[in-house]
PyMOL Python script that loads the backbone (N, CA, C, O; Angstrom):
from pymol import cmd

cmd.read_pdbstr("""\
ATOM      1  N   MET A   1     111.124  93.293 110.547  1.00  0.00           N
ATOM      2  CA  MET A   1     110.335  92.046 110.191  1.00  0.00           C
ATOM      3  C   MET A   1     109.078  93.107 111.491  1.00  0.00           C
ATOM      4  O   MET A   1     109.433  94.029 112.226  1.00  0.00           O
ATOM      5  N   ALA A   2     108.138  92.719 111.397  1.00  0.00           N
ATOM      6  CA  ALA A   2     107.285  93.643 112.362  1.00  0.00           C
ATOM      7  C   ALA A   2     106.978  92.882 113.196  1.00  0.00           C
ATOM      8  O   ALA A   2     106.444  91.853 112.782  1.00  0.00           O
ATOM      9  N   ASN A   3     107.166  93.027 114.711  1.00  0.00           N
ATOM     10  CA  ASN A   3     106.735  92.062 115.606  1.00  0.00           C
ATOM     11  C   ASN A   3     106.069  91.429 116.648  1.00  0.00           C
ATOM     12  O   ASN A   3     105.961  90.327 117.185  1.00  0.00           O
ATOM     13  N   HIS A   4     105.380  93.386 116.762  1.00  0.00           N
ATOM     14  CA  HIS A   4     103.960  93.470 116.671  1.00  0.00           C
ATOM     15  C   HIS A   4     102.629  92.376 115.836  1.00  0.00           C
ATOM     16  O   HIS A   4     102.869  92.011 114.685  1.00  0.00           O
ATOM     17  N   ALA A   5     101.086  91.861 116.612  1.00  0.00           N
ATOM     18  CA  ALA A   5     100.644  91.797 115.877  1.00  0.00           C
ATOM     19  C   ALA A   5      99.695  92.753 114.837  1.00  0.00           C
ATOM     20  O   ALA A   5      99.210  92.538 113.726  1.00  0.00           O
ATOM     21  N   SER A   6      99.676  93.871 115.724  1.00  0.00           N
ATOM     22  CA  SER A   6      98.741  95.394 114.576  1.00  0.00           C
ATOM     23  C   SER A   6     100.555  95.024 113.338  1.00  0.00           C
ATOM     24  O   SER A   6     100.457  94.638 112.173  1.00  0.00           O
ATOM     25  N   ALA A   7     101.762  95.253 113.958  1.00  0.00           N
ATOM     26  CA  ALA A   7     102.545  95.976 112.752  1.00  0.00           C
ATOM     27  C   ALA A   7     102.652  94.636 111.825  1.00  0.00           C
ATOM     28  O   ALA A   7     103.348  94.610 110.810  1.00  0.00           O
ATOM     29  N   LYS A   8     101.763  93.353 112.362  1.00  0.00           N
ATOM     30  CA  LYS A   8     102.468  92.441 111.359  1.00  0.00           C
ATOM     31  C   LYS A   8     100.718  92.395 109.953  1.00  0.00           C
ATOM     32  O   LYS A   8     100.828  92.096 108.764  1.00  0.00           O
ATOM     33  N   LYS A   9      99.227  92.823 110.736  1.00  0.00           N
ATOM     34  CA  LYS A   9      98.712  93.267 109.872  1.00  0.00           C
ATOM     35  C   LYS A   9      98.533  94.443 108.985  1.00  0.00           C
ATOM     36  O   LYS A   9      97.851  94.443 107.961  1.00  0.00           O
ATOM     37  N   ALA A  10      99.431  95.785 109.625  1.00  0.00           N
ATOM     38  CA  ALA A  10      99.651  96.870 108.879  1.00  0.00           C
ATOM     39  C   ALA A  10     100.780  96.004 107.576  1.00  0.00           C
ATOM     40  O   ALA A  10     100.210  95.686 106.532  1.00  0.00           O
ATOM     41  N   SER A  11     101.786  95.785 107.660  1.00  0.00           N
ATOM     42  CA  SER A  11     102.373  95.311 106.771  1.00  0.00           C
ATOM     43  C   SER A  11     101.745  94.452 105.586  1.00  0.00           C
ATOM     44  O   SER A  11     102.137  94.543 104.422  1.00  0.00           O
ATOM     45  N   ARG A  12     100.319  93.272 106.187  1.00  0.00           N
ATOM     46  CA  ARG A  12      99.545  92.619 105.065  1.00  0.00           C
ATOM     47  C   ARG A  12      99.154  93.795 104.402  1.00  0.00           C
ATOM     48  O   ARG A  12      99.745  94.220 103.409  1.00  0.00           O
ATOM     49  N   GLN A  13      97.857  94.512 105.087  1.00  0.00           N
ATOM     50  CA  GLN A  13      97.278  95.444 103.788  1.00  0.00           C
ATOM     51  C   GLN A  13      97.986  96.606 102.966  1.00  0.00           C
ATOM     52  O   GLN A  13      97.863  97.083 101.838  1.00  0.00           O
ATOM     53  N   ASN A  14      98.819  96.839 104.121  1.00  0.00           N
ATOM     54  CA  ASN A  14     100.259  97.447 102.781  1.00  0.00           C
ATOM     55  C   ASN A  14     100.937  96.657 101.803  1.00  0.00           C
ATOM     56  O   ASN A  14     101.502  97.295 100.915  1.00  0.00           O
ATOM     57  N   GLU A  15     100.991  95.696 101.776  1.00  0.00           N
ATOM     58  CA  GLU A  15     101.204  94.615 100.904  1.00  0.00           C
ATOM     59  C   GLU A  15      99.925  94.731  99.474  1.00  0.00           C
ATOM     60  O   GLU A  15     100.070  95.143  98.323  1.00  0.00           O
ATOM     61  N   ARG A  16      98.907  94.260 100.078  1.00  0.00           N
ATOM     62  CA  ARG A  16      97.523  94.457  99.910  1.00  0.00           C
ATOM     63  C   ARG A  16      97.487  95.062  99.141  1.00  0.00           C
ATOM     64  O   ARG A  16      97.487  94.644  97.983  1.00  0.00           O
ATOM     65  N   ARG A  17      97.424  96.734  99.569  1.00  0.00           N
ATOM     66  CA  ARG A  17      97.093  97.885  99.053  1.00  0.00           C
ATOM     67  C   ARG A  17      97.997  98.038  97.413  1.00  0.00           C
ATOM     68  O   ARG A  17      97.609  98.493  96.337  1.00  0.00           O
ATOM     69  N   ARG A  18      99.155  97.513  97.778  1.00  0.00           N
ATOM     70  CA  ARG A  18     100.129  97.846  96.405  1.00  0.00           C
ATOM     71  C   ARG A  18     100.299  97.203  95.590  1.00  0.00           C
ATOM     72  O   ARG A  18     100.974  97.396  94.579  1.00  0.00           O
ATOM     73  N   LEU A  19      99.699  96.317  95.908  1.00  0.00           N
ATOM     74  CA  LEU A  19      99.478  95.182  94.367  1.00  0.00           C
ATOM     75  C   LEU A  19      98.046  95.510  94.271  1.00  0.00           C
ATOM     76  O   LEU A  19      97.670  95.164  93.152  1.00  0.00           O
ATOM     77  N   HIS A  20      96.863  96.141  95.100  1.00  0.00           N
ATOM     78  CA  HIS A  20      95.677  96.739  93.609  1.00  0.00           C
ATOM     79  C   HIS A  20      96.298  98.229  93.377  1.00  0.00           C
ATOM     80  O   HIS A  20      96.255  98.564  92.193  1.00  0.00           O
ATOM     81  N   ASN A  21      96.782  99.051  94.128  1.00  0.00           N
ATOM     82  CA  ASN A  21      97.394 100.676  93.699  1.00  0.00           C
ATOM     83  C   ASN A  21      98.252 100.280  91.745  1.00  0.00           C
ATOM     84  O   ASN A  21      98.000 100.831  90.674  1.00  0.00           O
ATOM     85  N   LYS A  22      99.148  99.251  92.040  1.00  0.00           N
ATOM     86  CA  LYS A  22      99.485  98.455  90.785  1.00  0.00           C
ATOM     87  C   LYS A  22      99.168  98.070  89.862  1.00  0.00           C
ATOM     88  O   LYS A  22      99.706  98.032  88.756  1.00  0.00           O
ATOM     89  N   TYR A  23      97.933  97.627  90.353  1.00  0.00           N
ATOM     90  CA  TYR A  23      97.087  97.052  88.871  1.00  0.00           C
ATOM     91  C   TYR A  23      96.527  97.739  88.847  1.00  0.00           C
ATOM     92  O   TYR A  23      95.695  96.990  89.358  1.00  0.00           O
ATOM     93  N   TYR A  24      95.822  98.960  88.706  1.00  0.00           N
ATOM     94  CA  TYR A  24      95.227  99.922  88.171  1.00  0.00           C
ATOM     95  C   TYR A  24      95.808 100.973  87.978  1.00  0.00           C
ATOM     96  O   TYR A  24      95.424 101.888  87.249  1.00  0.00           O
ATOM     97  N   ALA A  25      96.957 100.919  88.731  1.00  0.00           N
ATOM     98  CA  ALA A  25      97.874 101.864  87.497  1.00  0.00           C
ATOM     99  C   ALA A  25      98.511 101.352  86.541  1.00  0.00           C
ATOM    100  O   ALA A  25      98.973 102.085  85.667  1.00  0.00           O
ATOM    101  N   LYS A  26      98.699  99.769  86.493  1.00  0.00           N
ATOM    102  CA  LYS A  26      99.476  99.350  84.890  1.00  0.00           C
ATOM    103  C   LYS A  26      97.915  99.881  83.746  1.00  0.00           C
ATOM    104  O   LYS A  26      97.767 100.189  82.563  1.00  0.00           O
ATOM    105  N   SER A  27      97.048  99.738  84.929  1.00  0.00           N
ATOM    106  CA  SER A  27      96.451  98.921  83.209  1.00  0.00           C
ATOM    107  C   SER A  27      95.294 100.437  82.734  1.00  0.00           C
ATOM    108  O   SER A  27      94.291 100.293  82.034  1.00  0.00           O
ATOM    109  N   THR A  28      95.861 102.099  83.443  1.00  0.00           N
ATOM    110  CA  THR A  28      95.498 102.265  83.621  1.00  0.00           C
ATOM    111  C   THR A  28      96.522 103.554  82.279  1.00  0.00           C
ATOM    112  O   THR A  28      96.001 104.255  81.411  1.00  0.00           O
ATOM    113  N   ARG A  29      97.923 103.435  82.595  1.00  0.00           N
ATOM    114  CA  ARG A  29      98.790 103.134  81.780  1.00  0.00           C
ATOM    115  C   ARG A  29      98.247 103.380  80.379  1.00  0.00           C
ATOM    116  O   ARG A  29      97.916 104.308  79.641  1.00  0.00           O
ATOM    117  N   ASN A  30      98.376 101.371  80.426  1.00  0.00           N
ATOM    118  CA  ASN A  30      97.990 100.443  79.328  1.00  0.00           C
ATOM    119  C   ASN A  30      96.813 101.426  78.003  1.00  0.00           C
ATOM    120  O   ASN A  30      96.525 101.462  76.807  1.00  0.00           O
ATOM    121  N   ALA A  31      96.550 101.990  79.166  1.00  0.00           N
ATOM    122  CA  ALA A  31      95.170 102.333  78.305  1.00  0.00           C
ATOM    123  C   ALA A  31      95.526 103.764  77.275  1.00  0.00           C
ATOM    124  O   ALA A  31      95.254 104.064  76.113  1.00  0.00           O
ATOM    125  N   ILE A  32      96.291 104.437  78.424  1.00  0.00           N
ATOM    126  CA  ILE A  32      96.908 105.801  78.158  1.00  0.00           C
ATOM    127  C   ILE A  32      98.004 105.321  76.754  1.00  0.00           C
ATOM    128  O   ILE A  32      98.139 106.199  75.901  1.00  0.00           O
ATOM    129  N   ARG A  33      98.457 104.517  76.611  1.00  0.00           N
ATOM    130  CA  ARG A  33      99.835 103.907  75.661  1.00  0.00           C
ATOM    131  C   ARG A  33      98.833 104.621  74.640  1.00  0.00           C
ATOM    132  O   ARG A  33      98.823 105.758  74.167  1.00  0.00           O
ATOM    133  N   ALA A  34      97.590 102.981  74.409  1.00  0.00           N
ATOM    134  CA  ALA A  34      96.530 102.828  73.357  1.00  0.00           C
ATOM    135  C   ALA A  34      95.727 104.066  72.711  1.00  0.00           C
ATOM    136  O   ALA A  34      95.555 103.949  71.497  1.00  0.00           O
ATOM    137  N   ILE A  35      95.195 105.256  73.318  1.00  0.00           N
ATOM    138  CA  ILE A  35      95.450 106.138  73.150  1.00  0.00           C
ATOM    139  C   ILE A  35      95.827 106.195  72.016  1.00  0.00           C
ATOM    140  O   ILE A  35      95.380 105.768  70.952  1.00  0.00           O
ATOM    141  N   ARG A  36      97.201 107.087  72.474  1.00  0.00           N
ATOM    142  CA  ARG A  36      98.327 107.566  72.259  1.00  0.00           C
ATOM    143  C   ARG A  36      99.526 106.544  71.067  1.00  0.00           C
ATOM    144  O   ARG A  36     100.483 106.731  70.315  1.00  0.00           O
ATOM    145  N   ASN A  37      98.840 105.686  71.463  1.00  0.00           N
ATOM    146  CA  ASN A  37      99.279 104.775  69.711  1.00  0.00           C
ATOM    147  C   ASN A  37      98.385 104.570  68.587  1.00  0.00           C
ATOM    148  O   ASN A  37      98.560 104.056  67.482  1.00  0.00           O
ATOM    149  N   SER A  38      97.210 105.196  69.248  1.00  0.00           N
ATOM    150  CA  SER A  38      96.321 104.864  68.112  1.00  0.00           C
ATOM    151  C   SER A  38      96.875 105.874  66.728  1.00  0.00           C
ATOM    152  O   SER A  38      97.780 106.663  66.998  1.00  0.00           O
ATOM    153  N   ALA A  39      96.330 105.856  65.219  1.00  0.00           N
ATOM    154  CA  ALA A  39      96.363 106.752  64.193  1.00  0.00           C
ATOM    155  C   ALA A  39      94.623 107.808  64.017  1.00  0.00           C
ATOM    156  O   ALA A  39      94.007 108.813  63.661  1.00  0.00           O
ATOM    157  N   ASP A  40      94.663 106.775  64.491  1.00  0.00           N
ATOM    158  CA  ASP A  40      92.044 107.183  63.790  1.00  0.00           C
ATOM    159  C   ASP A  40      91.989 108.220  64.752  1.00  0.00           C
ATOM    160  O   ASP A  40      92.217 107.913  65.922  1.00  0.00           O
ATOM    161  N   LYS A  41      91.693 109.540  64.430  1.00  0.00           N
ATOM    162  CA  LYS A  41      90.917 109.740  65.741  1.00  0.00           C
ATOM    163  C   LYS A  41      89.706 109.862  66.260  1.00  0.00           C
ATOM    164  O   LYS A  41      89.332 110.574  67.192  1.00  0.00           O
ATOM    165  N   LYS A  42      89.095 109.089  65.570  1.00  0.00           N
ATOM    166  CA  LYS A  42      87.781 108.518  66.028  1.00  0.00           C
ATOM    167  C   LYS A  42      88.138 107.322  67.057  1.00  0.00           C
ATOM    168  O   LYS A  42      87.926 107.286  68.269  1.00  0.00           O
ATOM    169  N   THR A  43      88.429 106.853  66.654  1.00  0.00           N
ATOM    170  CA  THR A  43      88.624 105.425  67.813  1.00  0.00           C
ATOM    171  C   THR A  43      89.279 105.847  68.687  1.00  0.00           C
ATOM    172  O   THR A  43      89.217 105.143  69.695  1.00  0.00           O
ATOM    173  N   ALA A  44      90.206 107.125  68.806  1.00  0.00           N
ATOM    174  CA  ALA A  44      90.770 107.638  70.089  1.00  0.00           C
ATOM    175  C   ALA A  44      90.099 108.939  70.784  1.00  0.00           C
ATOM    176  O   ALA A  44      90.445 109.336  71.897  1.00  0.00           O
ATOM    177  N   GLU A  45      88.893 109.680  69.832  1.00  0.00           N
ATOM    178  CA  GLU A  45      88.368 109.981  70.938  1.00  0.00           C
ATOM    179  C   GLU A  45      86.680 109.146  71.568  1.00  0.00           C
ATOM    180  O   GLU A  45      85.968 109.626  72.451  1.00  0.00           O
ATOM    181  N   GLU A  46      86.417 107.898  70.837  1.00  0.00           N
ATOM    182  CA  GLU A  46      85.757 107.006  71.761  1.00  0.00           C
ATOM    183  C   GLU A  46      86.453 106.703  73.162  1.00  0.00           C
ATOM    184  O   GLU A  46      85.990 107.014  74.260  1.00  0.00           O
ATOM    185  N   GLY A  47      87.743 105.985  72.902  1.00  0.00           N
ATOM    186  CA  GLY A  47      88.387 106.175  74.513  1.00  0.00           C
ATOM    187  C   GLY A  47      88.167 106.660  75.216  1.00  0.00           C
ATOM    188  O   GLY A  47      87.617 106.387  76.283  1.00  0.00           O
ATOM    189  N   ALA A  48      88.736 107.963  74.591  1.00  0.00           N
ATOM    190  CA  ALA A  48      89.526 109.220  75.456  1.00  0.00           C
ATOM    191  C   ALA A  48      88.104 108.960  77.142  1.00  0.00           C
ATOM    192  O   ALA A  48      88.599 108.805  78.258  1.00  0.00           O
ATOM    193  N   PRO A  49      86.781 108.961  77.015  1.00  0.00           N
ATOM    194  CA  PRO A  49      85.921 108.896  78.369  1.00  0.00           C
ATOM    195  C   PRO A  49      86.003 108.004  79.399  1.00  0.00           C
ATOM    196  O   PRO A  49      85.537 108.179  80.525  1.00  0.00           O
ATOM    197  N   LYS A  50      86.673 106.925  78.959  1.00  0.00           N
ATOM    198  CA  LYS A  50      87.082 105.729  79.525  1.00  0.00           C
ATOM    199  C   LYS A  50      88.556 106.153  80.127  1.00  0.00           C
ATOM    200  O   LYS A  50      88.804 105.942  81.314  1.00  0.00           O
ATOM    201  N   VAL A  51      89.124 106.510  79.610  1.00  0.00           N
ATOM    202  CA  VAL A  51      90.498 106.913  80.385  1.00  0.00           C
ATOM    203  C   VAL A  51      90.423 107.548  81.186  1.00  0.00           C
ATOM    204  O   VAL A  51      90.903 107.205  82.267  1.00  0.00           O
ATOM    205  N   TYR A  52      89.850 108.650  81.047  1.00  0.00           N
ATOM    206  CA  TYR A  52      89.485 110.298  81.696  1.00  0.00           C
ATOM    207  C   TYR A  52      89.076 109.583  82.912  1.00  0.00           C
ATOM    208  O   TYR A  52      89.720 109.917  83.907  1.00  0.00           O
ATOM    209  N   ALA A  53      87.779 108.294  83.176  1.00  0.00           N
ATOM    210  CA  ALA A  53      87.138 107.464  84.189  1.00  0.00           C
ATOM    211  C   ALA A  53      88.249 107.348  84.714  1.00  0.00           C
ATOM    212  O   ALA A  53      88.501 107.957  85.753  1.00  0.00           O
ATOM    213  N   MET A  54      89.097 106.595  84.151  1.00  0.00           N
ATOM    214  CA  MET A  54      89.880 105.781  85.462  1.00  0.00           C
ATOM    215  C   MET A  54      91.040 107.038  85.581  1.00  0.00           C
ATOM    216  O   MET A  54      91.099 107.174  86.803  1.00  0.00           O
ATOM    217  N   ILE A  55      91.830 107.861  85.095  1.00  0.00           N
ATOM    218  CA  ILE A  55      92.590 108.579  86.033  1.00  0.00           C
ATOM    219  C   ILE A  55      91.859 109.151  87.431  1.00  0.00           C
ATOM    220  O   ILE A  55      92.185 109.383  88.595  1.00  0.00           O
ATOM    221  N   ASP A  56      90.649 109.234  86.574  1.00  0.00           N
ATOM    222  CA  ASP A  56      90.002 110.106  88.033  1.00  0.00           C
ATOM    223  C   ASP A  56      89.783 109.869  89.147  1.00  0.00           C
ATOM    224  O   ASP A  56      89.514 110.627  90.079  1.00  0.00           O
ATOM    225  N   LYS A  57      89.958 108.097  89.074  1.00  0.00           N
ATOM    226  CA  LYS A  57      89.461 106.942  90.113  1.00  0.00           C
ATOM    227  C   LYS A  57      91.022 106.955  90.759  1.00  0.00           C
ATOM    228  O   LYS A  57      91.312 107.274  91.912  1.00  0.00           O
ATOM    229  N   LEU A  58      91.876 106.550  89.771  1.00  0.00           N
ATOM    230  CA  LEU A  58      93.424 107.136  90.470  1.00  0.00           C
ATOM    231  C   LEU A  58      93.528 108.339  90.978  1.00  0.00           C
ATOM    232  O   LEU A  58      93.713 108.297  92.195  1.00  0.00           O
ATOM    233  N   ALA A  59      93.473 109.689  90.414  1.00  0.00           N
ATOM    234  CA  ALA A  59      93.305 110.355  91.619  1.00  0.00           C
ATOM    235  C   ALA A  59      92.481 110.516  92.887  1.00  0.00           C
ATOM    236  O   ALA A  59      93.039 110.838  93.936  1.00  0.00           O
ATOM    237  N   LYS A  60      91.647 110.381  92.847  1.00  0.00           N
ATOM    238  CA  LYS A  60      90.299 110.215  94.104  1.00  0.00           C
ATOM    239  C   LYS A  60      90.827 108.656  95.108  1.00  0.00           C
ATOM    240  O   LYS A  60      90.529 108.379  96.270  1.00  0.00           O
ATOM    241  N   ILE A  61      91.475 108.065  94.365  1.00  0.00           N
ATOM    242  CA  ILE A  61      91.660 107.301  95.800  1.00  0.00           C
ATOM    243  C   ILE A  61      93.414 107.712  95.561  1.00  0.00           C
ATOM    244  O   ILE A  61      93.753 107.853  96.736  1.00  0.00           O
ATOM    245  N   GLY A  62      93.990 107.831  95.178  1.00  0.00           N
ATOM    246  CA  GLY A  62      95.248 108.778  95.951  1.00  0.00           C
ATOM    247  C   GLY A  62      96.297 107.659  95.156  1.00  0.00           C
ATOM    248  O   GLY A  62      97.194 107.135  95.817  1.00  0.00           O
ATOM    249  N   VAL A  63      96.172 107.421  94.104  1.00  0.00           N
ATOM    250  CA  VAL A  63      97.100 106.625  93.719  1.00  0.00           C
ATOM    251  C   VAL A  63      97.485 107.178  93.053  1.00  0.00           C
ATOM    252  O   VAL A  63      98.623 106.708  93.076  1.00  0.00           O
ATOM    253  N   ILE A  64      97.534 108.389  91.891  1.00  0.00           N
ATOM    254  CA  ILE A  64      98.138 109.643  92.058  1.00  0.00           C
ATOM    255  C   ILE A  64      97.958 111.035  92.678  1.00  0.00           C
ATOM    256  O   ILE A  64      97.648 111.341  93.829  1.00  0.00           O
ATOM    257  N   HIS A  65      98.170 111.622  91.856  1.00  0.00           N
ATOM    258  CA  HIS A  65      97.800 113.057  92.753  1.00  0.00           C
ATOM    259  C   HIS A  65      96.909 114.286  91.163  1.00  0.00           C
ATOM    260  O   HIS A  65      96.866 114.516  89.955  1.00  0.00           O
ATOM    261  N   LYS A  66      96.574 114.521  92.063  1.00  0.00           N
ATOM    262  CA  LYS A  66      95.502 115.625  91.249  1.00  0.00           C
ATOM    263  C   LYS A  66      95.548 115.964  89.953  1.00  0.00           C
ATOM    264  O   LYS A  66      94.925 115.643  88.941  1.00  0.00           O
ATOM    265  N   ASN A  67      96.528 116.764  90.247  1.00  0.00           N
ATOM    266  CA  ASN A  67      97.573 117.748  88.880  1.00  0.00           C
ATOM    267  C   ASN A  67      98.188 116.867  88.058  1.00  0.00           C
ATOM    268  O   ASN A  67      98.107 116.997  86.836  1.00  0.00           O
ATOM    269  N   LYS A  68      98.778 116.008  88.556  1.00  0.00           N
ATOM    270  CA  LYS A  68      99.003 114.321  87.205  1.00  0.00           C
ATOM    271  C   LYS A  68      98.337 114.073  86.996  1.00  0.00           C
ATOM    272  O   LYS A  68      98.324 113.741  85.810  1.00  0.00           O
ATOM    273  N   ALA A  69      97.358 113.944  87.539  1.00  0.00           N
ATOM    274  CA  ALA A  69      95.777 113.371  86.291  1.00  0.00           C
ATOM    275  C   ALA A  69      94.581 114.519  85.242  1.00  0.00           C
ATOM    276  O   ALA A  69      93.765 114.455  84.323  1.00  0.00           O
ATOM    277  N   SER A  70      95.141 115.377  86.067  1.00  0.00           N
ATOM    278  CA  SER A  70      94.856 116.950  84.771  1.00  0.00           C
ATOM    279  C   SER A  70      95.669 117.024  83.790  1.00  0.00           C
ATOM    280  O   SER A  70      95.381 117.324  82.631  1.00  0.00           O
ATOM    281  N   ASN A  71      97.315 116.597  84.470  1.00  0.00           N
ATOM    282  CA  ASN A  71      97.952 116.590  82.943  1.00  0.00           C
ATOM    283  C   ASN A  71      98.223 116.131  82.440  1.00  0.00           C
ATOM    284  O   ASN A  71      99.092 116.432  81.622  1.00  0.00           O
ATOM    285  N   LEU A  72      97.448 114.579  82.598  1.00  0.00           N
ATOM    286  CA  LEU A  72      97.422 113.308  81.774  1.00  0.00           C
ATOM    287  C   LEU A  72      96.308 113.847  80.915  1.00  0.00           C
ATOM    288  O   LEU A  72      96.734 114.491  79.956  1.00  0.00           O
ATOM    289  N   LYS A  73      95.134 113.768  80.989  1.00  0.00           N
ATOM    290  CA  LYS A  73      94.031 113.940  80.902  1.00  0.00           C
ATOM    291  C   LYS A  73      94.200 115.672  79.816  1.00  0.00           C
ATOM    292  O   LYS A  73      93.825 115.572  78.647  1.00  0.00           O
ATOM    293  N   SER A  74      94.596 116.709  80.159  1.00  0.00           N
ATOM    294  CA  SER A  74      95.403 117.142  79.130  1.00  0.00           C
ATOM    295  C   SER A  74      96.534 116.861  78.030  1.00  0.00           C
ATOM    296  O   SER A  74      96.789 117.453  76.981  1.00  0.00           O
ATOM    297  N   GLY A  75      96.994 115.989  78.510  1.00  0.00           N
ATOM    298  CA  GLY A  75      98.304 115.784  77.789  1.00  0.00           C
ATOM    299  C   GLY A  75      97.252 114.818  75.644  1.00  0.00           C
ATOM    300  O   GLY A  75      97.436 114.874  74.428  1.00  0.00           O
ATOM    301  N   ILE A  76      96.271 114.132  76.682  1.00  0.00           N
ATOM    302  CA  ILE A  76      95.722 113.650  75.262  1.00  0.00           C
ATOM    303  C   ILE A  76      94.750 114.062  75.384  1.00  0.00           C
ATOM    304  O   ILE A  76      94.094 113.081  75.734  1.00  0.00           O
ATOM    305  N   ALA A  77      94.014 114.992  75.346  1.00  0.00           N
ATOM    306  CA  ALA A  77      93.119 116.212  74.370  1.00  0.00           C
ATOM    307  C   ALA A  77      94.198 116.646  73.570  1.00  0.00           C
ATOM    308  O   ALA A  77      94.460 115.992  72.560  1.00  0.00           O
ATOM    309  N   VAL A  78      94.975 117.806  73.905  1.00  0.00           N
ATOM    310  CA  VAL A  78      96.044 117.990  72.289  1.00  0.00           C
ATOM    311  C   VAL A  78      96.037 117.021  71.897  1.00  0.00           C
ATOM    312  O   VAL A  78      95.155 116.846  71.056  1.00  0.00           O
ATOM    313  N   TYR A  79      97.385 115.209  72.355  1.00  0.00           N
ATOM    314  CA  TYR A  79      97.108 114.581  71.246  1.00  0.00           C
ATOM    315  C   TYR A  79      95.591 113.679  70.069  1.00  0.00           C
ATOM    316  O   TYR A  79      95.655 112.987  69.053  1.00  0.00           O
ATOM    317  N   ILE A  80      94.444 114.171  70.896  1.00  0.00           N
ATOM    318  CA  ILE A  80      93.103 113.721  70.599  1.00  0.00           C
ATOM    319  C   ILE A  80      92.935 114.859  69.305  1.00  0.00           C
ATOM    320  O   ILE A  80      92.473 114.600  68.194  1.00  0.00           O
ATOM    321  N   ASN A  81      93.530 116.406  69.860  1.00  0.00           N
ATOM    322  CA  ASN A  81      92.905 117.488  68.950  1.00  0.00           C
ATOM    323  C   ASN A  81      94.104 117.312  67.372  1.00  0.00           C
ATOM    324  O   ASN A  81      93.806 117.692  66.240  1.00  0.00           O
ATOM    325  N   LYS A  82      95.070 116.823  67.669  1.00  0.00           N
ATOM    326  CA  LYS A  82      96.105 117.379  66.516  1.00  0.00           C
ATOM    327  C   LYS A  82      96.061 116.617  65.850  1.00  0.00           C
ATOM    328  O   LYS A  82      96.274 116.950  64.685  1.00  0.00           O
ATOM    329  N   LEU A  83      95.678 114.690  66.195  1.00  0.00           N
ATOM    330  CA  LEU A  83      94.980 113.613  65.315  1.00  0.00           C
ATOM    331  C   LEU A  83      94.279 114.758  63.791  1.00  0.00           C
ATOM    332  O   LEU A  83      94.013 115.944  63.983  1.00  0.00           O
ATOM    333  N   GLN A  84      94.127 114.176  62.609  1.00  0.00           N
ATOM    334  CA  GLN A  84      93.123 113.846  61.348  1.00  0.00           C
ATOM    335  C   GLN A  84      92.538 113.861  61.047  1.00  0.00           C
ATOM    336  O   GLN A  84      92.405 113.363  59.929  1.00  0.00           O
TER     337      GLN A  84
END
""", "prot")
cmd.dss("prot")
cmd.show_as("cartoon", "prot")
cmd.util.cbc("prot")
cmd.orient("prot")
């Protein structure tokens, strides 16, 4: 356990940030899963820009790496293009 006031504050901040990052990462994963589970190309194409924005925001705030964001977006695009 932290012994100094500054360490206690840092611990509280880290916990808040962890929960914040976890929430947005999970929301994005669910959105990606929804697109990958959709069999209709039109609905997948309509939802893609919103998911791309979510992924970009995660990369921007440092929750995921920028290359991972690119790979996720590329995978979604490939999936959508394969749909009939």
